[in-house]
C-alpha positions as CSV (number, residue, x, y, z in Angstrom):
1,M,-3.7,-29.6,-4.7
2,P,-1.8,-31.2,-1.8
3,Q,-3.2,-34.3,-0.8
4,T,-3.7,-36.2,2.4
5,N,-4.3,-39.9,3.3
6,S,-5.2,-38.7,7.0
7,Q,-8.1,-36.7,7.8
8,N,-7.5,-36.1,11.5
9,F,-5.9,-32.5,12.2
10,D,-5.2,-30.7,15.3
11,V,-6.9,-27.6,13.5
12,V,-9.1,-26.9,10.7
13,I,-9.3,-23.6,9.3
14,I,-12.1,-22.5,7.0
15,G,-11.6,-19.5,4.8
16,A,-8.2,-18.9,2.9
17,G,-8.2,-15.4,2.8
18,I,-5.3,-13.4,4.7
19,N,-6.6,-13.9,8.1
20,G,-6.9,-17.6,7.6
21,A,-3.5,-17.9,5.5
22,G,-1.9,-16.0,8.1
23,I,-3.5,-18.1,10.9
24,A,-2.4,-21.5,9.0
25,R,1.6,-20.3,8.5
26,D,1.8,-19.4,12.3
27,A,0.1,-22.9,13.5
28,A,2.0,-24.9,10.8
29,L,5.4,-23.3,12.0
30,R,4.6,-24.0,15.6
31,G,4.1,-27.6,15.0
32,L,0.4,-28.1,14.6
33,K,-1.3,-30.2,12.0
34,V,-3.3,-27.8,10.0
35,L,-6.1,-28.3,7.2
36,L,-6.9,-25.3,5.5
37,L,-10.0,-25.0,3.5
38,D,-11.8,-22.5,1.1
39,K,-14.8,-22.9,-0.7
40,D,-13.4,-20.9,-3.6
41,D,-9.7,-20.0,-4.0
42,I,-6.9,-18.6,-1.9
43,A,-7.6,-15.0,-1.6
44,S,-10.9,-14.8,-3.7
45,G,-13.1,-12.9,-1.4
46,T,-12.5,-9.8,0.7
47,S,-8.6,-9.8,0.5
48,S,-8.7,-9.5,-2.9
49,Y,-11.0,-6.3,-2.7
50,S,-9.5,-3.8,-0.6
51,T,-7.5,-0.3,-1.5
52,R,-4.5,-2.5,-1.3
53,L,-2.6,-0.6,1.2
54,I,-0.5,-1.5,4.2
55,H,-1.3,1.4,6.6
56,G,-1.3,2.6,9.9
57,G,-4.8,3.7,9.8
58,L,-4.5,7.5,10.0
59,R,-8.3,7.9,9.6
60,Y,-8.6,5.8,13.0
61,L,-7.3,8.6,14.8
62,E,-10.3,10.6,14.2
63,Y,-12.1,8.0,16.6
64,G,-9.6,7.4,19.2
65,E,-8.2,4.0,17.9
66,F,-5.0,4.7,19.2
67,A,-4.0,1.1,20.0
68,L,-5.1,0.2,16.6
69,V,-3.0,2.8,15.1
70,R,0.1,1.6,17.0
71,E,-0.5,-2.0,15.9
72,S,-0.8,-1.3,12.5
73,L,2.2,0.9,12.2
74,R,4.0,-1.8,13.8
75,E,2.9,-4.4,11.9
76,R,3.6,-2.3,8.4
77,E,7.2,-2.3,9.8
78,V,7.0,-6.2,9.8
79,L,5.7,-6.5,6.3
80,L,8.1,-4.1,4.9
81,R,10.9,-6.3,6.0
82,M,9.4,-9.9,5.7
83,A,7.8,-9.3,2.1
84,P,9.8,-6.3,0.2
85,H,8.9,-7.6,-3.1
86,L,5.1,-7.4,-2.5
87,V,5.0,-4.3,0.0
88,R,6.4,-1.3,-0.9
89,P,6.7,2.4,0.7
90,L,4.1,4.5,-0.8
91,P,4.6,8.5,-0.7
92,I,0.7,9.8,-0.2
93,L,-0.5,13.5,-0.5
94,I,-3.2,15.2,1.4
95,P,-4.6,18.5,-0.5
96,I,-6.1,20.7,2.1
97,F,-8.7,23.1,0.6
98,S,-10.7,26.1,2.6
99,G,-14.0,24.7,3.8
100,M,-13.0,20.9,4.2
101,R,-14.7,19.0,7.4
102,R,-11.0,18.3,8.4
103,G,-8.8,21.4,8.3
104,R,-5.3,22.4,8.4
105,G,-5.0,22.0,12.1
106,K,-6.7,18.8,12.6
107,I,-4.8,17.4,9.9
108,R,-1.5,18.3,11.3
109,A,-2.5,17.4,14.6
110,G,-3.0,14.0,13.2
111,M,0.0,13.6,11.2
112,I,2.3,14.6,14.1
113,A,0.2,11.8,16.3
114,Y,0.7,9.4,13.4
115,D,4.8,10.1,13.5
116,L,4.9,9.9,17.3
117,L,3.0,6.5,17.1
118,S,5.7,5.2,14.6
119,L,8.9,6.1,16.5
120,G,11.6,4.0,15.2
121,K,9.8,3.7,11.6
122,S,12.0,3.2,8.5
123,L,9.7,5.2,6.4
124,P,10.3,9.1,6.5
125,G,8.1,11.3,8.4
126,H,5.4,13.9,7.2
127,S,6.3,17.1,5.6
128,T,4.1,20.1,4.6
129,L,4.0,21.7,1.4
130,S,2.6,25.2,0.1
131,A,-0.2,25.6,-2.4
132,K,2.5,26.4,-5.0
133,E,4.6,23.6,-3.9
134,T,1.5,21.3,-4.0
135,L,0.6,22.6,-7.5
136,R,4.5,22.1,-8.6
137,R,4.0,18.3,-7.4
138,I,0.4,17.9,-9.1
139,P,-0.1,20.6,-11.6
140,S,-3.6,19.2,-12.7
141,L,-4.9,19.7,-9.2
142,N,-7.7,22.0,-8.5
143,S,-6.1,25.0,-7.2
144,D,-9.7,26.9,-6.1
145,G,-9.3,27.0,-2.6
146,L,-6.2,25.0,-2.2
147,L,-4.2,26.1,0.7
148,G,-1.4,23.7,0.6
149,S,-1.0,19.7,1.4
150,V,0.8,17.4,3.7
151,V,2.7,14.3,2.3
152,Y,3.1,11.2,4.4
153,Y,4.3,7.3,3.9
154,D,2.2,4.3,4.3
155,A,2.9,1.0,2.1
156,Q,1.0,-0.4,-1.0
157,V,0.6,-4.3,-1.5
158,E,0.0,-4.2,-5.3
159,F,-0.9,-7.8,-5.8
160,A,-2.6,-8.3,-2.2
161,E,-3.6,-11.8,-3.6
162,R,0.2,-12.8,-3.5
163,L,0.6,-11.9,0.1
164,V,-2.0,-14.1,0.9
165,F,-0.7,-16.8,-1.7
166,E,2.9,-16.7,-0.3
167,N,1.4,-17.3,3.7
168,V,-0.6,-20.3,2.3
169,L,3.0,-21.6,0.6
170,A,4.7,-21.1,3.6
171,A,2.2,-23.0,5.8
172,V,2.2,-26.1,3.0
173,E,5.9,-26.1,3.1
174,Y,5.7,-26.3,6.8
175,G,3.4,-29.3,6.4
176,A,-0.1,-27.7,6.6
177,T,-2.7,-29.2,4.0
178,L,-4.8,-27.0,1.4
179,I,-7.9,-27.9,-0.1
180,T,-9.7,-25.1,-2.2
181,H,-12.9,-25.3,-3.8
182,A,-14.5,-27.2,-1.1
183,G,-17.5,-25.7,0.4
184,I,-18.7,-26.7,4.0
185,E,-21.7,-28.8,4.1
186,D,-22.4,-29.8,7.7
187,F,-20.5,-30.0,11.1
188,A,-20.5,-32.8,13.6
189,T,-20.9,-31.9,17.2
190,A,-20.9,-33.9,20.5
191,D,-20.9,-32.3,24.0
192,N,-20.5,-28.7,23.1
193,H,-17.8,-29.5,20.6
194,L,-17.3,-29.6,16.8
195,I,-16.0,-33.0,16.0
196,A,-15.7,-32.8,12.3
197,A,-16.4,-30.9,9.3
198,T,-18.0,-32.3,6.2
199,Y,-17.0,-30.3,2.7
200,R,-17.5,-31.0,-0.9
201,L,-14.9,-31.1,-4.0
202,Q,-15.4,-29.7,-7.3
203,S,-15.8,-33.3,-8.3
204,G,-18.9,-33.6,-6.1
205,E,-17.1,-36.2,-3.6
206,S,-17.6,-35.3,0.1
207,R,-15.3,-35.7,2.8
208,K,-14.9,-35.5,6.2
209,A,-12.1,-34.0,8.3
210,A,-12.0,-34.4,12.2
211,A,-9.9,-31.9,14.2
212,R,-9.4,-30.9,18.0
213,F,-9.9,-27.3,17.2
214,F,-12.0,-25.2,14.5
215,V,-11.3,-21.8,13.3
216,N,-13.9,-19.9,11.2
217,A,-12.0,-17.5,9.4
218,T,-14.5,-16.9,6.5
219,G,-14.8,-13.2,6.6
220,P,-18.2,-11.8,5.4
221,W,-19.5,-15.6,5.4
222,I,-18.8,-16.2,9.1
223,D,-22.5,-16.0,10.3
224,R,-23.2,-18.4,7.2
225,V,-20.8,-20.8,8.3
226,L,-21.8,-20.6,12.1
227,A,-25.4,-21.7,10.7
228,R,-24.5,-24.9,9.4
229,T,-23.0,-25.7,12.9
230,R,-26.9,-25.6,14.3
231,S,-25.3,-24.5,17.7
232,A,-27.9,-23.1,20.3
233,S,-26.5,-19.3,19.8
234,N,-28.2,-17.3,16.8
235,E,-26.2,-14.2,17.9
236,R,-25.3,-12.2,15.1
237,L,-21.4,-11.4,14.5
238,L,-21.1,-9.9,11.3
239,G,-22.4,-6.0,10.1
240,G,-20.6,-6.0,6.8
241,T,-20.0,-2.8,4.8
242,K,-19.2,-2.9,0.9
243,G,-16.2,-1.1,-0.6
244,S,-16.2,-0.3,-4.3
245,H,-13.1,0.8,-6.5
246,I,-12.9,1.8,-10.2
247,I,-9.9,1.2,-12.2
248,V,-8.9,3.9,-14.8
249,A,-6.0,4.6,-17.3
250,P,-3.6,7.5,-16.2
251,F,-5.4,10.6,-16.7
252,V,-2.4,13.2,-16.1
253,E,0.5,13.8,-18.6
254,T,3.0,13.3,-15.5
255,G,3.1,10.6,-12.9
256,L,0.5,11.1,-10.3
257,T,1.3,10.9,-6.6
258,A,-1.2,9.0,-4.7
259,I,-3.9,11.2,-3.1
260,Y,-5.7,11.0,0.2
261,I,-8.8,13.3,0.0
262,E,-12.0,14.2,1.7
263,A,-15.1,13.8,-0.4
264,Q,-17.0,16.8,-0.9
265,T,-20.3,14.8,-1.2
266,D,-20.1,13.2,2.4
267,G,-16.7,14.0,4.0
268,R,-15.8,10.3,3.7
269,P,-11.8,10.0,2.7
270,F,-10.9,8.6,-0.5
271,F,-7.8,7.6,-2.5
272,I,-6.7,8.0,-6.0
273,I,-3.5,5.6,-6.0
274,P,-1.2,4.6,-9.1
275,W,-1.4,0.9,-9.4
276,N,-0.5,-1.7,-11.8
277,G,0.1,0.7,-14.5
278,N,-3.3,2.4,-14.2
279,Y,-4.9,4.4,-11.4
280,L,-7.0,2.9,-8.6
281,I,-9.8,5.1,-7.2
282,G,-11.8,4.2,-3.9
283,T,-13.6,3.6,-1.6
284,T,-17.1,3.6,-0.8
285,D,-18.3,2.1,2.7
286,I,-22.1,1.4,2.9
287,R,-24.0,-1.3,4.7
288,F,-24.4,-4.8,2.7
289,D,-26.7,-7.9,4.1
290,K,-26.9,-9.7,1.0
291,N,-24.5,-12.8,0.0
292,P,-21.3,-11.5,-0.2
293,D,-20.7,-13.1,-3.5
294,E,-23.1,-10.8,-5.1
295,A,-21.2,-7.7,-4.0
296,T,-20.6,-5.5,-7.2
297,A,-20.1,-1.7,-7.7
298,E,-23.4,-0.2,-8.3
299,N,-24.3,3.0,-10.5
300,W,-24.4,5.5,-7.9
301,E,-21.0,4.4,-6.5
302,V,-19.4,4.7,-9.7
303,D,-20.8,8.3,-10.0
304,Y,-19.7,9.0,-6.8
305,L,-16.1,8.0,-7.3
306,L,-16.1,9.9,-10.8
307,T,-17.7,13.3,-9.5
308,E,-15.1,13.2,-6.7
309,T,-12.2,12.5,-8.7
310,N,-13.3,15.3,-11.6
311,R,-13.9,17.9,-8.8
312,L,-10.2,17.2,-7.5
313,I,-8.6,16.8,-11.0
314,P,-10.8,19.0,-13.3
315,D,-8.7,18.0,-16.4
316,A,-9.1,14.1,-15.7
317,N,-13.0,15.0,-17.3
318,L,-13.4,11.0,-16.3
319,S,-16.6,9.2,-17.6
320,R,-17.9,5.6,-17.4
321,D,-16.2,5.0,-20.8
322,D,-12.7,5.7,-19.3
323,I,-13.4,2.6,-16.4
324,L,-11.5,-0.1,-17.3
325,Y,-13.2,-2.1,-14.5
326,S,-14.4,-2.0,-11.1
327,Y,-14.3,-4.6,-8.0
328,S,-16.5,-4.6,-4.8
329,G,-15.9,-6.8,-1.5
330,V,-17.3,-6.8,1.7
331,R,-15.8,-5.8,5.0
332,P,-16.1,-8.3,7.9
333,L,-16.9,-5.8,10.3
334,P,-18.7,-6.5,13.7
335,F,-22.3,-6.3,13.8
336,T,-23.4,-2.9,15.3
337,T,-26.3,-0.7,15.5
338,D,-24.5,2.4,14.7
339,H,-25.4,3.8,11.6
340,Q,-22.2,5.6,10.6
341,E,-20.4,3.2,8.8
342,D,-17.1,4.7,8.9
343,R,-17.6,4.4,12.8
344,I,-17.4,0.7,12.9
345,T,-14.1,-0.2,14.6
346,R,-11.6,-1.7,12.3
347,R,-10.2,-3.9,15.3
348,H,-10.3,-7.6,15.1
349,F,-11.9,-10.0,17.7
350,I,-11.4,-13.5,18.0
351,K,-15.0,-14.9,19.3
352,Q,-14.7,-17.6,21.5
353,H,-18.0,-19.6,21.1
354,K,-20.0,-20.6,24.5
355,H,-21.9,-23.4,23.0
356,L,-19.0,-24.7,20.7
357,N,-16.0,-24.9,23.0
358,N,-13.4,-25.7,20.4
359,L,-14.5,-23.1,17.5
360,V,-13.5,-19.8,17.3
361,S,-14.5,-16.9,14.9
362,I,-12.4,-14.1,13.5
363,I,-14.3,-10.8,13.1
364,G,-12.9,-7.8,11.5
365,G,-9.0,-7.3,10.8
366,K,-7.3,-6.2,7.7
367,L,-4.2,-6.7,5.7
368,T,-1.9,-4.6,7.8
369,T,-2.7,-6.7,11.2
370,Y,-3.5,-10.2,9.8
371,R,0.2,-11.4,11.3
372,S,-0.5,-10.2,14.7
373,L,-4.1,-11.3,14.7
374,A,-2.8,-14.9,13.4
375,E,-0.3,-15.1,16.4
376,E,-3.0,-14.1,19.1
377,C,-5.4,-17.0,17.6
378,V,-2.8,-19.4,17.7
379,D,-1.8,-18.5,21.1
380,L,-5.1,-19.2,22.2
381,I,-5.5,-22.4,20.0
382,C,-2.3,-23.7,21.8
383,Q,-3.7,-22.8,25.1
384,R,-7.1,-24.2,24.5
385,L,-5.3,-27.7,23.3
386,N,-2.9,-27.7,26.1
387,H,-0.2,-27.9,23.3
388,D,3.3,-27.2,24.1
389,C,3.7,-24.8,21.0
390,A,7.0,-23.2,19.8
391,K,7.3,-19.6,20.3
392,C,5.8,-17.4,17.1
393,R,8.4,-17.0,14.8
394,T,6.3,-15.1,11.9
395,S,7.7,-11.8,12.4
396,D,11.3,-12.8,11.9
397,L,10.9,-15.2,8.9
398,P,10.7,-13.5,5.4
399,L,7.9,-15.0,3.2
400,P,9.1,-17.5,0.5
401,G,9.5,-14.9,-2.3
402,A,11.5,-12.8,0.1
403,L,14.5,-15.3,0.5
404,N,17.5,-13.7,-0.4
405,L,15.6,-11.3,-2.5
406,E,18.3,-8.5,-2.6
407,S,21.2,-10.6,-4.0
408,F,18.8,-12.4,-6.0
409,A,17.2,-9.5,-7.6
410,L,20.7,-8.1,-8.6
411,E,21.6,-11.2,-10.4
412,F,18.4,-11.8,-12.2
413,T,18.1,-8.3,-13.6
414,K,21.6,-9.2,-15.5
415,R,19.7,-11.9,-17.3
416,S,19.8,-11.6,-21.1
417,E,17.2,-14.0,-22.1
418,L,14.2,-11.9,-20.6
419,S,13.1,-8.4,-21.5
420,A,13.4,-5.8,-19.0
421,A,9.9,-5.6,-18.7
422,A,9.4,-9.2,-18.0
423,K,12.4,-9.4,-15.4
424,S,10.4,-6.2,-13.7
425,R,6.9,-7.9,-13.6
426,L,8.3,-11.4,-12.5
427,L,10.3,-9.9,-9.5
428,R,7.0,-7.9,-8.4
429,I,5.1,-10.9,-8.6
430,Y,7.0,-14.0,-7.4
431,G,10.0,-12.0,-5.7
432,S,13.0,-14.6,-5.4
433,R,10.9,-17.5,-6.5
434,A,11.2,-16.1,-10.2
435,G,14.2,-18.3,-10.6
436,N,11.9,-21.4,-10.1
437,V,9.4,-19.9,-12.5
438,I,12.2,-19.5,-15.1
439,E,13.4,-22.8,-14.6
440,F,10.0,-24.3,-15.1
441,C,9.3,-22.6,-18.2
442,R,12.6,-23.8,-19.7
443,N,11.8,-27.2,-18.7
444,Q,8.5,-27.2,-19.7
445,G,9.3,-25.5,-23.2
446,L,7.1,-22.7,-22.4
447,T,9.4,-19.7,-22.5
448,E,7.5,-17.8,-25.3
449,Y,5.7,-14.5,-24.3
450,L,2.0,-14.5,-24.1
451,D,1.9,-10.7,-24.7
452,E,3.2,-8.3,-27.2
453,E,4.9,-6.3,-24.7
454,Q,6.7,-9.3,-23.8
455,T,6.4,-9.4,-19.8
456,I,4.1,-12.4,-19.7
457,L,5.7,-16.1,-20.1
458,A,3.5,-18.8,-21.3
459,G,4.9,-21.0,-18.6
460,E,3.5,-19.4,-15.9
461,I,0.1,-20.7,-16.5
462,A,1.3,-24.3,-16.1
463,F,3.5,-23.1,-13.1
464,S,0.3,-21.6,-11.2
465,L,-1.6,-25.0,-11.7
466,E,1.4,-27.4,-11.0
467,R,3.3,-25.6,-8.2
468,E,0.9,-22.7,-6.8
469,F,-2.2,-24.8,-6.2
470,A,-4.5,-23.4,-8.7
471,E,-7.5,-25.2,-9.8
472,T,-9.3,-23.1,-12.4
473,L,-8.6,-20.6,-15.0
474,I,-9.9,-17.8,-12.8
475,D,-7.4,-18.9,-10.2
476,C,-4.6,-19.0,-12.5
477,L,-5.3,-15.4,-14.2
478,M,-7.0,-13.4,-11.2
479,R,-4.7,-14.6,-8.2
480,R,-1.7,-16.4,-9.5
481,T,-0.1,-14.7,-12.6
482,M,-2.3,-11.5,-12.1
483,I,-3.0,-11.1,-15.7
484,G,-6.5,-10.5,-15.1
485,L,-6.1,-7.2,-13.2
486,N,-4.2,-5.6,-16.4
487,A,-6.2,-3.3,-18.5
488,D,-7.4,-5.5,-20.8
489,L,-8.6,-8.1,-17.9
490,G,-6.4,-10.9,-19.1
491,L,-8.9,-11.3,-22.5
492,N,-6.2,-10.8,-24.6
493,Q,-4.2,-13.8,-23.5
494,V,-7.2,-16.1,-22.1
495,E,-7.8,-18.3,-25.2
496,L,-3.9,-19.3,-24.8
497,A,-3.8,-19.6,-21.2
498,A,-6.8,-21.9,-21.6
499,R,-5.0,-24.1,-24.2
500,I,-2.1,-24.2,-21.9
501,A,-3.9,-24.7,-18.3
502,S,-6.0,-27.6,-20.4
503,Q,-2.9,-29.4,-21.4
504,H,-1.5,-28.9,-17.4
505,G,-4.5,-29.3,-15.9
506,H,-5.8,-32.2,-17.8
507,W,-8.6,-30.8,-18.8
508,D,-11.0,-32.3,-21.7
509,E,-12.6,-29.9,-24.1
510,Q,-15.8,-29.3,-22.3
511,R,-13.9,-28.4,-19.2
512,R,-12.0,-25.9,-21.2
513,N,-14.8,-24.6,-22.8
514,N,-16.2,-24.3,-19.3
515,E,-13.3,-22.5,-17.8
516,L,-13.5,-20.0,-20.6
517,Q,-17.0,-19.2,-19.9
518,K,-16.6,-18.9,-16.3
519,Y,-13.9,-16.5,-16.7
520,R,-15.6,-14.3,-19.1
521,A,-18.6,-14.4,-16.7
522,F,-16.5,-13.1,-13.8
523,I,-15.0,-10.6,-16.1
524,A,-18.2,-9.2,-17.2
525,N,-19.3,-8.8,-13.7
526,R,-16.4,-6.3,-13.2
527,K,-17.7,-4.4,-16.0
528,N,-21.1,-4.4,-15.3
529,F,-22.7,-1.4,-12.7
530,P,-26.2,-2.6,-11.5
531,Q,-28.9,0.1,-10.9
532,S,-29.4,0.8,-7.3
533,N,-32.8,2.0,-5.1
534,R,-30.3,4.3,-3.0
């Protein structure tokens, strides 16, 4: 964890999800002195719980959100360019069945508009397939009432956690300070201004950080953080909705194209997507007013996703026993009295607080548009601080793992000391920084593999602690090495990983056992489906 002797900053950003990370990177690049805080870890909240797409928002066209779609399509191109190791093109097939709420004409019109709004894009435009062509592409698809399909392109960020991390890494490289596992306890105010934030470290030590400006980028925790300011306003800003996903092993003989389909139960579109060697199915969209930390997939959500998948692909015959794990998160959407969750806008808002002149809260936003949101926010910060900031450069600079990626990848794949599977995995996670990982592993004498498939290097655990700001075993496995997202949820490697982490994190036996216990409890939560009153 980077340390600093000073506790005075230009801006304190609370929340190290994708929005906070993007704002920290942009602000640091423009010369501001930045502190980025999070009560847990980098990308430990909503950013880890999405459908993992970088998309233009095809569904938003239905509600007339043309500006949001145009912004999203533009930012999709930026991310394909600045993080090609993490963001990759993804063909998606939309089957068209008779009796669908969104018929062939409506889907075709939406696809034409989608293409027009993304003129000059690098990805191909849409194409149409007949019913026979569709079944040739996905033979296991239900043929009853099938009229044909449309194929279009968006992009997938397989490991959204790494996208957030690389923004944080870039921010730190440009001088930002990062402190994780540091929950906000209190704020000091004077004359309608925030003066300082008090936060508590894992060790129990409290610290205070003073700043000229504060950004509340805590996603679904925004209102909870604002309550600690004790400002005169009691306005509710967030009306979050919960989205749940299930992960299952591949269930068709040949590779499955990503599918975007309207659920027969309620007409809500959902995805079936090849992801990390398995299939990701989701998502749901329901109001959630509880503590976001308590969000889990409920029984009815799991049944809904299984039923809709089996209806679309009858041979799948999925049951609960086929679920590897699930995950759920709360979307930080603006509060509204509209009872239709899918109609709540996905646009972002930067809320300027009347009673606290140097505080803004980030409402909404999504993975795809985080960079443009950050640019807008930092422009505002510079203006409010009367700071002569440099021009925003985040759209032009690649993220750390994308530096010299093409030439590095060509050379890296020729290495003989690594298995082909290890080289592929390292490039997918670290990009051109894979070279730093290999060098570190070699210097530490940790070049052995942790798995039978020979894809995970033992030194990656130590690397995540010493070079990537990880503090806990969950940080290491879930949001750095990505081992915890494999089919076995990292349980086959967790004992060895804890041993390595203990040595390099200087943990005593009690701390190591506590870390193992916390990790297993975290994983158990992803396999548990609580009952619901719905």
